[in-house]
Backbone atoms as SQL, in Angstrom:
CREATE TABLE atoms (id INTEGER PRIMARY KEY, chain TEXT, resi INTEGER, resn TEXT, atom TEXT, x REAL, y REAL, z REAL);
INSERT INTO atoms VALUES
  (1, 'A', 1, 'MET', 'N', 15.438, 30.503, 8.421),
  (2, 'A', 1, 'MET', 'CA', 14.707, 30.699, 7.191),
  (3, 'A', 1, 'MET', 'C', 14.914, 29.527, 6.227),
  (4, 'A', 2, 'TRP', 'N', 16.167, 29.076, 6.088),
  (5, 'A', 2, 'TRP', 'CA', 16.447, 27.973, 5.176),
  (6, 'A', 2, 'TRP', 'C', 15.823, 26.675, 5.658),
  (7, 'A', 3, 'ARG', 'N', 15.764, 26.516, 6.970),
  (8, 'A', 3, 'ARG', 'CA', 15.134, 25.309, 7.506),
  (9, 'A', 3, 'ARG', 'C', 13.648, 25.293, 7.202),
  (10, 'A', 4, 'THR', 'N', 13.008, 26.437, 7.299),
  (11, 'A', 4, 'THR', 'CA', 11.583, 26.527, 6.981),
  (12, 'A', 4, 'THR', 'C', 11.341, 26.181, 5.514),
  (13, 'A', 5, 'ILE', 'N', 12.169, 26.706, 4.653),
  (14, 'A', 5, 'ILE', 'CA', 12.052, 26.385, 3.224),
  (15, 'A', 5, 'ILE', 'C', 12.271, 24.892, 3.001),
  (16, 'A', 6, 'GLY', 'N', 13.213, 24.313, 3.715),
  (17, 'A', 6, 'GLY', 'CA', 13.461, 22.876, 3.607),
  (18, 'A', 6, 'GLY', 'C', 12.275, 22.047, 4.066),
  (19, 'A', 7, 'TYR', 'N', 11.649, 22.455, 5.179),
  (20, 'A', 7, 'TYR', 'CA', 10.461, 21.755, 5.649),
  (21, 'A', 7, 'TYR', 'C', 9.316, 21.851, 4.644),
  (22, 'A', 8, 'VAL', 'N', 9.085, 23.031, 4.110),
  (23, 'A', 8, 'VAL', 'CA', 8.006, 23.217, 3.130),
  (24, 'A', 8, 'VAL', 'C', 8.284, 22.373, 1.889),
  (25, 'A', 9, 'LEU', 'N', 9.511, 22.386, 1.424),
  (26, 'A', 9, 'LEU', 'CA', 9.877, 21.571, 0.268),
  (27, 'A', 9, 'LEU', 'C', 9.685, 20.084, 0.561),
  (28, 'A', 10, 'GLY', 'N', 10.071, 19.649, 1.756),
  (29, 'A', 10, 'GLY', 'CA', 9.881, 18.251, 2.144),
  (30, 'A', 10, 'GLY', 'C', 8.418, 17.853, 2.170),
  (31, 'A', 11, 'VAL', 'N', 7.565, 18.733, 2.693),
  (32, 'A', 11, 'VAL', 'CA', 6.126, 18.445, 2.730),
  (33, 'A', 11, 'VAL', 'C', 5.572, 18.362, 1.318),
  (34, 'A', 12, 'PHE', 'N', 5.965, 19.287, 0.442),
  (35, 'A', 12, 'PHE', 'CA', 5.503, 19.236, -0.941),
  (36, 'A', 12, 'PHE', 'C', 5.980, 17.963, -1.642),
  (37, 'A', 13, 'MET', 'N', 7.199, 17.537, -1.369),
  (38, 'A', 13, 'MET', 'CA', 7.703, 16.300, -1.970),
  (39, 'A', 13, 'MET', 'C', 6.867, 15.102, -1.527),
  (40, 'A', 14, 'ILE', 'N', 6.506, 15.067, -0.250),
  (41, 'A', 14, 'ILE', 'CA', 5.681, 13.968, 0.257),
  (42, 'A', 14, 'ILE', 'C', 4.300, 14.001, -0.378),
  (43, 'A', 15, 'ILE', 'N', 3.693, 15.171, -0.441),
  (44, 'A', 15, 'ILE', 'CA', 2.350, 15.295, -1.016),
  (45, 'A', 15, 'ILE', 'C', 2.348, 14.883, -2.491),
  (46, 'A', 16, 'PHE', 'N', 3.302, 15.413, -3.262),
  (47, 'A', 16, 'PHE', 'CA', 3.357, 15.056, -4.678),
  (48, 'A', 16, 'PHE', 'C', 3.678, 13.574, -4.869),
  (49, 'A', 17, 'GLY', 'N', 4.536, 13.024, -4.019),
  (50, 'A', 17, 'GLY', 'CA', 4.838, 11.595, -4.096),
  (51, 'A', 17, 'GLY', 'C', 3.599, 10.745, -3.862),
  (52, 'A', 18, 'LEU', 'N', 2.788, 11.131, -2.871),
  (53, 'A', 18, 'LEU', 'CA', 1.563, 10.382, -2.603),
  (54, 'A', 18, 'LEU', 'C', 0.552, 10.527, -3.743),
  (55, 'A', 19, 'ILE', 'N', 0.487, 11.703, -4.334),
  (56, 'A', 19, 'ILE', 'CA', -0.403, 11.889, -5.494),
  (57, 'A', 19, 'ILE', 'C', 0.055, 11.009, -6.653),
  (58, 'A', 20, 'TRP', 'N', 1.365, 10.973, -6.902),
  (59, 'A', 20, 'TRP', 'CA', 1.879, 10.130, -7.984),
  (60, 'A', 20, 'TRP', 'C', 1.603, 8.662, -7.713),
  (61, 'A', 21, 'ILE', 'N', 1.736, 8.230, -6.450),
  (62, 'A', 21, 'ILE', 'CA', 1.418, 6.850, -6.108),
  (63, 'A', 21, 'ILE', 'C', -0.053, 6.568, -6.378),
  (64, 'A', 22, 'GLY', 'N', -0.921, 7.499, -5.969),
  (65, 'A', 22, 'GLY', 'CA', -2.350, 7.316, -6.193),
  (66, 'A', 22, 'GLY', 'C', -2.719, 7.267, -7.660),
  (67, 'A', 23, 'GLN', 'N', -2.116, 8.138, -8.452),
  (68, 'A', 23, 'GLN', 'CA', -2.413, 8.127, -9.886),
  (69, 'A', 23, 'GLN', 'C', -1.827, 6.891, -10.565),
  (70, 'A', 24, 'GLY', 'N', -0.617, 6.536, -10.209),
  (71, 'A', 24, 'GLY', 'CA', 0.014, 5.374, -10.833),
  (72, 'A', 24, 'GLY', 'C', -0.690, 4.070, -10.527),
  (73, 'A', 25, 'SER', 'N', -1.266, 3.983, -9.329),
  (74, 'A', 25, 'SER', 'CA', -1.985, 2.763, -8.961),
  (75, 'A', 25, 'SER', 'C', -3.441, 2.786, -9.419),
  (76, 'A', 26, 'GLY', 'N', -3.919, 3.942, -9.856),
  (77, 'A', 26, 'GLY', 'CA', -5.284, 4.047, -10.345),
  (78, 'A', 26, 'GLY', 'C', -6.297, 4.431, -9.279),
  (79, 'A', 27, 'TYR', 'N', -5.865, 4.661, -8.046),
  (80, 'A', 27, 'TYR', 'CA', -6.781, 5.041, -6.971),
  (81, 'A', 27, 'TYR', 'C', -7.155, 6.518, -6.999),
  (82, 'A', 28, 'PHE', 'N', -6.381, 7.332, -7.684),
  (83, 'A', 28, 'PHE', 'CA', -6.639, 8.765, -7.769),
  (84, 'A', 28, 'PHE', 'C', -6.621, 9.164, -9.239),
  (85, 'A', 29, 'PRO', 'N', -7.697, 8.847, -9.977),
  (86, 'A', 29, 'PRO', 'CA', -7.707, 9.104, -11.424),
  (87, 'A', 29, 'PRO', 'C', -8.127, 10.524, -11.789),
  (88, 'A', 30, 'TYR', 'N', -7.382, 11.487, -11.307),
  (89, 'A', 30, 'TYR', 'CA', -7.717, 12.885, -11.597),
  (90, 'A', 30, 'TYR', 'C', -6.484, 13.602, -12.086),
  (91, 'A', 31, 'PRO', 'N', -6.510, 14.352, -13.130),
  (92, 'A', 31, 'PRO', 'CA', -7.599, 14.484, -14.099),
  (93, 'A', 31, 'PRO', 'C', -7.729, 13.222, -14.947),
  (94, 'A', 32, 'ALA', 'N', -8.884, 13.024, -15.495),
  (95, 'A', 32, 'ALA', 'CA', -9.172, 11.791, -16.239),
  (96, 'A', 32, 'ALA', 'C', -8.272, 11.611, -17.459),
  (97, 'A', 33, 'SER', 'N', -7.734, 12.704, -17.980),
  (98, 'A', 33, 'SER', 'CA', -6.891, 12.618, -19.174),
  (99, 'A', 33, 'SER', 'C', -5.401, 12.498, -18.843),
  (100, 'A', 34, 'SER', 'N', -5.070, 12.288, -17.575),
  (101, 'A', 34, 'SER', 'CA', -3.669, 12.225, -17.170),
  (102, 'A', 34, 'SER', 'C', -2.974, 10.986, -17.737),
  (103, 'A', 35, 'PHE', 'N', -1.758, 11.163, -18.180),
  (104, 'A', 35, 'PHE', 'CA', -0.967, 10.051, -18.715),
  (105, 'A', 35, 'PHE', 'C', -0.419, 9.154, -17.605),
  (106, 'A', 36, 'MET', 'N', -0.560, 9.577, -16.352),
  (107, 'A', 36, 'MET', 'CA', 0.010, 8.835, -15.227),
  (108, 'A', 36, 'MET', 'C', -0.933, 7.777, -14.667),
  (109, 'A', 37, 'ILE', 'N', -2.198, 7.807, -15.039),
  (110, 'A', 37, 'ILE', 'CA', -3.193, 6.911, -14.451),
  (111, 'A', 37, 'ILE', 'C', -2.911, 5.474, -14.848),
  (112, 'A', 38, 'ALA', 'N', -2.846, 4.607, -13.828),
  (113, 'A', 38, 'ALA', 'CA', -2.627, 3.164, -13.985),
  (114, 'A', 38, 'ALA', 'C', -1.301, 2.839, -14.679),
  (115, 'A', 39, 'GLN', 'N', -0.308, 3.658, -14.478),
  (116, 'A', 39, 'GLN', 'CA', 1.045, 3.402, -14.982),
  (117, 'A', 39, 'GLN', 'C', 1.929, 3.093, -13.779),
  (118, 'A', 40, 'LYS', 'N', 2.316, 1.856, -13.631),
  (119, 'A', 40, 'LYS', 'CA', 3.009, 1.394, -12.418),
  (120, 'A', 40, 'LYS', 'C', 4.340, 2.099, -12.170),
  (121, 'A', 41, 'ILE', 'N', 4.977, 2.628, -13.180),
  (122, 'A', 41, 'ILE', 'CA', 6.252, 3.313, -12.976),
  (123, 'A', 41, 'ILE', 'C', 6.074, 4.536, -12.089),
  (124, 'A', 42, 'TRP', 'N', 4.885, 5.171, -12.142),
  (125, 'A', 42, 'TRP', 'CA', 4.650, 6.355, -11.323),
  (126, 'A', 42, 'TRP', 'C', 4.475, 5.999, -9.855),
  (127, 'A', 43, 'VAL', 'N', 4.114, 4.762, -9.554),
  (128, 'A', 43, 'VAL', 'CA', 4.088, 4.319, -8.157),
  (129, 'A', 43, 'VAL', 'C', 5.515, 4.319, -7.618),
  (130, 'A', 44, 'LEU', 'N', 6.443, 3.826, -8.401),
  (131, 'A', 44, 'LEU', 'CA', 7.850, 3.798, -7.997),
  (132, 'A', 44, 'LEU', 'C', 8.404, 5.206, -7.828),
  (133, 'A', 45, 'TRP', 'N', 8.184, 6.075, -8.818),
  (134, 'A', 45, 'TRP', 'CA', 8.699, 7.452, -8.732),
  (135, 'A', 45, 'TRP', 'C', 8.062, 8.202, -7.565),
  (136, 'A', 46, 'GLY', 'N', 6.783, 7.963, -7.336),
  (137, 'A', 46, 'GLY', 'CA', 6.114, 8.607, -6.213),
  (138, 'A', 46, 'GLY', 'C', 6.676, 8.156, -4.884),
  (139, 'A', 47, 'ALA', 'N', 6.956, 6.869, -4.764),
  (140, 'A', 47, 'ALA', 'CA', 7.540, 6.354, -3.523),
  (141, 'A', 47, 'ALA', 'C', 8.930, 6.937, -3.299),
  (142, 'A', 48, 'ILE', 'N', 9.712, 7.024, -4.344),
  (143, 'A', 48, 'ILE', 'CA', 11.050, 7.608, -4.225),
  (144, 'A', 48, 'ILE', 'C', 10.962, 9.068, -3.800),
  (145, 'A', 49, 'LEU', 'N', 10.056, 9.819, -4.404),
  (146, 'A', 49, 'LEU', 'CA', 9.905, 11.231, -4.062),
  (147, 'A', 49, 'LEU', 'C', 9.425, 11.409, -2.627),
  (148, 'A', 50, 'ALA', 'N', 8.458, 10.609, -2.199),
  (149, 'A', 50, 'ALA', 'CA', 7.947, 10.715, -0.833),
  (150, 'A', 50, 'ALA', 'C', 9.026, 10.357, 0.185),
  (151, 'A', 51, 'VAL', 'N', 9.776, 9.316, -0.064),
  (152, 'A', 51, 'VAL', 'CA', 10.856, 8.930, 0.848),
  (153, 'A', 51, 'VAL', 'C', 11.931, 10.010, 0.890),
  (154, 'A', 52, 'ALA', 'N', 12.241, 10.603, -0.237),
  (155, 'A', 52, 'ALA', 'CA', 13.225, 11.688, -0.269),
  (156, 'A', 52, 'ALA', 'C', 12.743, 12.880, 0.552),
  (157, 'A', 53, 'GLY', 'N', 11.453, 13.172, 0.494),
  (158, 'A', 53, 'GLY', 'CA', 10.900, 14.255, 1.307),
  (159, 'A', 53, 'GLY', 'C', 10.995, 13.953, 2.791),
  (160, 'A', 54, 'ILE', 'N', 10.721, 12.711, 3.171),
  (161, 'A', 54, 'ILE', 'CA', 10.835, 12.312, 4.577),
  (162, 'A', 54, 'ILE', 'C', 12.275, 12.407, 5.040),
  (163, 'A', 55, 'VAL', 'N', 13.192, 11.919, 4.224),
  (164, 'A', 55, 'VAL', 'CA', 14.617, 11.982, 4.576),
  (165, 'A', 55, 'VAL', 'C', 15.066, 13.429, 4.731),
  (166, 'A', 56, 'MET', 'N', 14.631, 14.297, 3.839),
  (167, 'A', 56, 'MET', 'CA', 14.995, 15.710, 3.925),
  (168, 'A', 56, 'MET', 'C', 14.505, 16.317, 5.241),
  (169, 'A', 57, 'MET', 'N', 13.281, 15.999, 5.618),
  (170, 'A', 57, 'MET', 'CA', 12.737, 16.563, 6.847),
  (171, 'A', 57, 'MET', 'C', 13.440, 16.016, 8.082),
  (172, 'A', 58, 'VAL', 'N', 13.820, 14.745, 8.059),
  (173, 'A', 58, 'VAL', 'CA', 14.552, 14.157, 9.193),
  (174, 'A', 58, 'VAL', 'C', 15.925, 14.800, 9.325),
  (175, 'A', 59, 'ILE', 'N', 16.616, 14.983, 8.221),
  (176, 'A', 59, 'ILE', 'CA', 17.942, 15.609, 8.263),
  (177, 'A', 59, 'ILE', 'C', 17.844, 17.042, 8.770),
  (178, 'A', 60, 'ILE', 'N', 16.855, 17.781, 8.304),
  (179, 'A', 60, 'ILE', 'CA', 16.697, 19.168, 8.757),
  (180, 'A', 60, 'ILE', 'C', 16.375, 19.221, 10.240),
  (181, 'A', 61, 'SER', 'N', 15.529, 18.311, 10.719),
  (182, 'A', 61, 'SER', 'CA', 15.192, 18.330, 12.142),
  (183, 'A', 61, 'SER', 'C', 16.399, 17.971, 12.997),
  (184, 'A', 62, 'ARG', 'N', 17.248, 17.100, 12.532),
  (185, 'A', 62, 'ARG', 'CA', 18.467, 16.766, 13.291),
  (186, 'A', 62, 'ARG', 'C', 19.460, 17.915, 13.282),
  (187, 'A', 63, 'LEU', 'N', 19.556, 18.644, 12.186),
  (188, 'A', 63, 'LEU', 'CA', 20.428, 19.807, 12.142),
  (189, 'A', 63, 'LEU', 'C', 19.934, 20.890, 13.077),
  (190, 'A', 64, 'ARG', 'N', 18.621, 21.036, 13.192),
  (191, 'A', 64, 'ARG', 'CA', 18.050, 22.055, 14.061),
  (192, 'A', 64, 'ARG', 'C', 18.390, 21.761, 15.525),
  (193, 'A', 65, 'ARG', 'N', 18.350, 20.496, 15.913),
  (194, 'A', 65, 'ARG', 'CA', 18.655, 20.129, 17.297),
  (195, 'A', 65, 'ARG', 'C', 20.118, 20.422, 17.650),
  (196, 'A', 66, 'ARG', 'N', 20.997, 20.208, 16.709),
  (197, 'A', 66, 'ARG', 'CA', 22.438, 20.417, 16.977),
  (198, 'A', 66, 'ARG', 'C', 22.806, 21.888, 16.999),
  (199, 'A', 67, 'GLY', 'N', 22.210, 22.661, 16.104),
  (200, 'A', 67, 'GLY', 'CA', 22.628, 24.052, 15.957),
  (201, 'A', 67, 'GLY', 'C', 21.684, 24.952, 16.540);
């Protein structure tokens, strides 16, 4: 059960990270009134969040193989 929650959380982290990258770079300007559009710092935060989600999923998959 905890592994499933970890996988879902990892997927959400990746999705939100990619959205933040898109908004920060200006490729995903939705909603139009968002403060994140064309703000380069959100590209960095999005990349960090997406990488953290990938790392979480890799760690969980390795734990599943061992146990």
